[in-house]
Every structure is written in structure tokens, then in C-alpha cells.
N, C-alpha and C positions, 0 to 999 in steps of 0.2 A: 559632362557637367563642367561648368566654368570653374577654372582654377581659383578664381577669386572668391568663390562661394565657400564660406566656412561651414561646411557640412559634409557628412559622409555620403557617398553615392548609394543608391539602392542595390540590392544583390543582382538584379537583372541588368545592370548597367553595362556589363561586359558581354552580354549575350546579344549578338548582332541580330539574329532572327527575331528574338523577342522585342528588342528595342525598335526594329523597323516597323513592327506591328503597332507598338505603343506610340511611335512618332507620327504615324499616319493619322489622317483626319477622321472624324467620326462620320458614320453614315447619316444621311439626311433623315432616315426613318429608323428609329430604334428597334421597331418590330422586325426588321429584316434579320437581324442576328442579335437577340437580346443578351445572350451570354457574353459575346465578345464586347458588346457595347458597355455592359455593366462592369466587366473586368477592367477595361481600359479606364473607365470613369473612376472606379475605386482606387486604381493604382495612382492616378494623378492627384486625386483628392488627398490621399494619405501622404504623398511625397511633398505636396505644396505645404501642408500643415507642418510636416516635420522640418522642412527647410527653413520656414519662418521661426520655428521654435529653436532650432540649432543656432540661428543667427541672432536670436533675441529680439526680433521685430514682430510687430503685430499687423502691419499693413503691407500689402503687395499690389503690384500693378502688372498688367500684361507685358509691358516692356521689360520689367524686372524679371518676370518668370521666363521670358524667351531667352534672356541673357544667362540666367542661372542654370537652366536645363539645356544649354547648348551642348551638342555632342557631334564630333566630327564635322564641324562647320555647319551643322543643321540644328534647327529649333523645332520643337514639337508643333504640329499643325493644328491640334485640337484643343489648345489651352483656352481659347475663347469660349468654346462650348463647355469646358470644365468650369470656367468662371460663372457662366450663366446657370449651370446646374447647381453649383454651390450656393448661388444667390437664391435660387428657388427653394432650396432646402434650409435656408437661414443660417448657413455656415459662415458666410461672409456678407458684408454690407458696405455699400458705398460710404466713404469717409464723410462726405457732406451730409448724407442722410443720418449717419450715426450721430453726428454732432447736432443735427437739427432736432433729434428726439430728446435732447437734454434742454434744460432751461435756456432761454434766449440770452441770458447774461453771459454765457460762455461764447456766444457768437460775436460779442463785442470785444473780444480779446485782441483781435487783429494779428494773431499769430500766423505767419505765413505758412507754417508747416501743416496747418489744419485744413487748408484747401476748402474752406467753406464758400461754395459758389452758389449762384442762383440755381434753384432746382428746375432748370429747363429740361434736362434729360432725366425723366422720371424713372422710377424703378421698374414700372411695367414696360416701358420702352426698352429698358435693358434686357428684360427677360424675353421679349418677343423679337429682338433684333439679333442678327448674326454678327453684327459689328460691335466690337468692344474697343473703346478708345485705349490707345497704348499707355497713356500717362494717367489714366483714371485710377485713383487709389482706392483699395478695398480693405476693410478691416476684418480680420479673422476673429470672429466672436469668441471662440473657445480660448484663444491665446490672450485676448485683451482682458478677459475675466480673470485668467490666471495672474496676469501682471498686476491687476488691480488688487487682488488678494495679497500678493507678495509685497506690494508697496505699502499697504495698510499694516502688514506685519512688521516691516522694517521701521515704519514711523513709531509704532507702539513699543518697540524694543530699543529705541534710541533715547538719547538724552533730551530730545525735543518732545517726548511724550507728555511732559508736564505743561507744555505750551500748546494751547488749542489752536493758535494761529501761527503760521510760518510764512515767510516770504517765498515767492516762487524760486528765487535763486538759491535760498537755503534748501528748499526741497530738491532742486536739481542736484546739488552737491550730496545730499543725503541718499538719493536714489541712484547714484551713478553706477552702482553695482547691479541694480535691478533693471533699469531702463537704459537701453543702448544709446538712445538719443532723446532729444527734447520732444520729438514727435511721438515717440512711444510713451513718454511720460504724460503728454497731453491726452493721449487715448486712454491711458489708465485712469487719469483724473476724471475724464468724461464718464467712464464706467462707474467710478466711485460716486460721482455726483448723481448718476442715474439710480444707483443703489441707496441714495440718501445718506451716504457716509462722509461726504465732502461737499463743501460749498466754496465757490471762488468769487472774489469781488476785487474791485480796484480801490486803493487808498493812496491818494496823492500821486496818482499815476503809476503806482506799483501794484502788481498782482499779489494778492495774499490768499492763502489757502487755509481754511478752517476745517479741522478734522472732528469727527464724532468721537466723543470721549467714552471710556469704558463705563458700562452701566446705562448707556443711552441707546435707544433703538434707532434714532436718526439724528442727524446734525441739525442744530438750530441755526437760524439766520444770524449773520454777523450783526451784533448790536453795538451801541455806543460803549458799553462796558468792555466788550471784546476789543474795540479799537483803543480804548484807554489803556487796557492791559498790554496790548501789543506795543503801543508807544512807550510805555514804561520799560518794557523789556528791551526795546530798541535803544532807549536812552541808557539803560544799564550796560548794554553791550558796548555802546560808543564810549561811555565814561570809563569803563574798564580798559578799553583799548588805549584811551588817552592817558590814563594813570600809568599804565604799563610803559607807554612811550616816554612819558616824563621821567619815569624811574630810570630808563635806559639813558636818557639825556643827562640826568644828574650824575650817573655813574661815569659817563663820558667826560663831563666837566671835572670830576674828581681826578680821573686819570690824566687829563691834560694839565691840571694844576700840579700833580706830582712830577710829570715830565718837565714842566717849566722850572719847577723848583730845583730839579737835578741840574738843569742847565744854568742855574743862577739867575733866572729871570723871576725875581721875587714879586715885582709889581704885577706882572702879567698873571702869575699864579694866584695872586690875591683876587684879581678880577674874575678869574675862572671860578674861584671859591664863592665869590659873591653871586655869580650867575647860577652856581649850583644851589645856593640857598634860595634864590628866587624860584628856580624850577621845583625844588622840593616843597616850597610854600604853595605853589599852584597845584602840585600833585596832592598835597594835604587837603586843600580846599575841594578839589574834585573828588577825592576819596570820601570826604565827609558827605558830599552830595550823593555819591554812589551808595553809601551806607543808608542814607535817607530813602533813596529809591528802593533799595533792597528791603528796608523795613516796611515800606508801603506794599510791596509785592507779597511779603510774608503775611501782612494783615489781610490782603485780598484773598490769598490762598486759605487763610484761616477762616475768613468770612464765608468762602465757598464751602468749606468743610462744615461750618456751622449751619449753613443753609441746607446742605444735604441731611444733616442730623435733624434739623427742624422738619424738613419734609418727611423724613422717616417717622418722626414722632406724630406728625399730622396723619400720616397714613395709618399708623398703629392706633391712634385715637379714633379715627373713623371706623376702622375694623372693630375695635372694642365696643364702640357705641352701637354698631349694627348687631353685634353678638349679644349685647345686653338690652336690646330694644324692648323686649317683653318681660324683663326681669326687674322686680322691685324688692325692697327689703321686706315689706309686709308679705309678699308672696313667698319669699324664701323662708321667713319664719313660719308661715302656715304649712309649707311643705315639710319643714323639719319637725313640726309638732305632729303632723300626720304620720310621718315615718316613725317617730318615736312611739306613737300609739300602736301602729301596726307591729312594731318590734315587741312591745309588751304583750300584745295579743298572741303573737307567735310563741313567745316564751311560755305563756300559760297553756297554750295548746300542746306544746311539746311536753310540758310537765304532766299534763293530764294523760296524754298517750303513754308516757313512760310508766306512770303508776298503774294504769290499766293492764299493761302487758305484764307487769311483775305479779299482780294478784292472780292473773290467769295462769301463769306458770305454777304458782303455788297450788291452785286448785287441781291442775293436771297431775301434779305429784301425789296429792292425796288420793285422787281417783285411781291412779295406777296401783298404789298400795292396797286399796280396797279390792280392786279387781284381782290381785294376786291372792289375797286371802280367800276370796270366793272360789277361785280355782282349786285351791288346796282342800277346801271343805267339800267340794262337789265331786271328788274323785270316787268312782264306783268300786264296790267290793266284789271282785270276781270270784272269790272262794278258791282259787287255785293256789297251790303251794308256791311259796316264794322261790324264786330261781336261786339254786344253790350257788354259793360264791366260789366253791372249789370246783375246778374242772376235772373231767374224767381223764384218767391216765392209766397206762398199763403198768404191770408190776416192774419195778426197777427203773421206770421212766421218770425223769425229773419233772417236777411240777412246773407248769407254764403259767404265766399270768393269763387270767381269763379262762382257765380250765375247770372251774367249779361245777359247771353244768354237767360235764361228763362224769365227774366223780360221784354225782348224786344218783346216777342210774344204777339198777340192780346188777350184781356181779354175774358174769357169764358162767354157766355150769361147765365144769371141767371134768366130770365122771364119765367112764366109757359106757357105750350102749350095750345092753345085755340081750342079744338076739342070737338064737341057736340055729343050727343048720336045718333041723326039722321044720321049724317055722318058715324058713325061707323057701324050702322045697314045697310045702303046702301052699304058700302064696303063689308059687310059680305054676303049680298044677291048676290052681283056680283060674289063673289068667289064661292057661292053655285051653281049658274047657270053655271058657267064655269066648275065646276066639274061634273055636270049632263050631260052636252054636251060631255064631254070627255068620260064618261062611256058609253053613247049611241053610240058614234062613235066606241068605242072598241067592242061592242057587234055585230054590223052589219058587221064587217070585216070577220068573219068566215062563216056567212051565204052566202055571195057572193062567197065564195070559194067553198062551197058545190054545189051550183047551177051550177057553171061552170064545176064541175066535172061530174054532171049528164049529 
């Protein structure tokens, strides 16, 4: 890469194998190797845009690119193809066509840096031809838009923001940190004029630039009022410079008179003092005129503020008229009366509902009391003794709560059984006889069955 180029080289710049491929020309047919073709195109497109951004410019030419990307005494062979491809994609545009797309008033500037030439070499010819003129200038659309946005920001943050019109020289001084040269400034102004944020015209052979003010969507054409304000501002600036110059001249006369007086040249010192008085008198006259101009500018600024307020009032009045289009005093009174009647009706309904609910609650209480009394009267008489309250418990056992039922049962007999041994033996014999009879009866049943079978 050229040493004069104020930009950092890409990472691949020291890789000879990679750079040999990138410096080679493109194939005639992209379909032969789409991947390599696209890789090479993406590399050079990004590098071109980055180099312009690093140098602060928005226009490039093939000659400039060949010099910028020169490596080991060689220049890339495919930069013409890169320019054509970027043109097809809309990333760059010929400088003449870029200017021609804006109002024709710009074309009458006669600025040599704009290269506005007859459009004999059309854009379609550029895209279809392998040859790209070395000195033909192209605008990088992405970068010129960035410059235009930055230029507008710088103007609105400067002391000139209160002045809608600036001279081209004043704008050059203001944008020196944004635009590297006058050509870049012109391109940025062309973009702003395309965006309707700036308009440029000639006044007494001087280019003047009018910016769109805050709160406006687009800039208005330069009017006689704008020219009058611009002339007053110019006069204020010139008078201020003259008053300051006269003040310095008066101070100089005073110092000369002091020096001459020290040297004993009294008559010459008096002449210097007379000259100082004349200079101060002229300065006072100019200062009075300067104050008059400043007063006029203040009144104009106040009138513009009043105009904005009046426009705001008019817009508000129109909106209010539209919002009250179908509203009248009679209709409003009728609506209020209807609303009042409905509110009264609703109060009456609420009162009626509340009273009905209260009486219903009272009837329910009375019915519950009556139902309870009926239940008590309709209890059946079972005739059973009441359940004793005392629970049954053993002797010596402490009473437990709820043991009344057990205590009401009859006592368990505690006397011994009077059974003799004779009675027990008689019962045993009886059981034995009964068992013997049963066994004998059981043995006789099969014998009868056999006899009947014989």
C-alpha cells in the first residue's frame, strides 16, 4: 500500500500468497468459480470504502485506487471490475450523475472540483464496458450520506445556528474539521440539498447556503426577507470589525501622544490627541449604527417568534374548531339535563332495591323463629326412659364424665352358685346315655339297608 495513504493496511497485506490471488484479474465469467470471484469482490469493496473513510474523502477514481493500493511496485488488476460491480449495486455513482440528480441551480456554480461534464458517457455504458477512465471520479454513497449528516450536526451546534443563511466561505471555515477539502464539502451539500435540508443560491456573485431550521421538515426557498436578514447580518459583522479597528487606532494614537510628550514634542502630541478624538468620534457614530442594526435584527427575531406563536395558535384554533364541530350550548344543556334525570332515576331505583332487601331479611328471620318452634312442638314421645346422666362404673372406680348410662344398669349378681356333686354326676350320666343311644341308632341304619337290598 502506498506510504502516502493515511490508512491502516488490511490484515492480508503481508500474506504474499493471498495478495497474489487478490491482485490478479477477475475471470471473464463469474460462474467459473463463484466462491473465489465473490471473495475477491467483497475484499476490494470493503477495502475501498474503508480507505476513503480513513482519509475523510467521499470520491475516488481508478487512478487514485491504483496508487493507493500499490504493493511491491504492482497495482491490482481487477479494480475496474470492482468499480463496475459497485456501480451496479448502487454503492458508488459518477460524480457528474450525482450532481445532475439535484436541482439544476447547483450545476451553475462553476466549481471546478465538481467535474460536471456533459453526460456523453452514460451510466449504462459504464456498466457494460470493461474500460473505466482513470480520472473519472465516483462518489461513495454511504460516505457522502455520513458527511452530510455530520455537517448538519456541526452547523446546528455552532454559533451560526441562529443564522439561516451562511456564506460559502463561512461554511468552509465551519466545516474544516468535518470535510477534508472543498470537494468533499460540495458533495455533502449536494446530498443535503437532495434531502431538502439545504438550498444554495447566488447573491451578488457570492454563493450563500440556507439551512433548514429546527421544527421544519424541509428548507424553504431563499426569499427577499432572507436576503434582507443576511445583508443586515453582514452589515453588523462589517460594522463590528470597523468599530474594533477604530478602537485599536485610537489606542495607538494615545500611545503615540504619550511617547511624544515624553520626548518633549508637545505640539505633535496634541495633533495625535486630536486625531484620537476624530477616530473615537467615527467609532461612536459607527457604534450607534451598529446598535441600530442589532435592534432591527432583534425585532426581526422577535417577529419570527411571534409568527411561530401565531401559527401555533391558528393550528390550535383549527383543531379546536374541528373537535367542537357538532357541539352547541343547547345540545350540551340538553345532555346535562338528561344525565341529571337518569341520575335521579338511578337513585330512586337504588333506594327501592335497598328497602326491598331489608324487609325480605326481616321476613326470613320471623320464618326461622316460627320453624324452630314448630320443630320443638312436633317432637314424638317414644315412651322410653330418659338416658341416665350418670355413667356405669365399677366399685372404687372414679366417676368419669359421660358415664351416667352405665350407672343406670342393674347390678351384677355377686353370690356363689349352689350346685352339688350329685347333680353334676346325674347330668353327666344323662349325657352318656344320650350319646350311647345315638351311636346305636347310627349302627342299625346300614344293616336295614343291606337286608332290603337282598
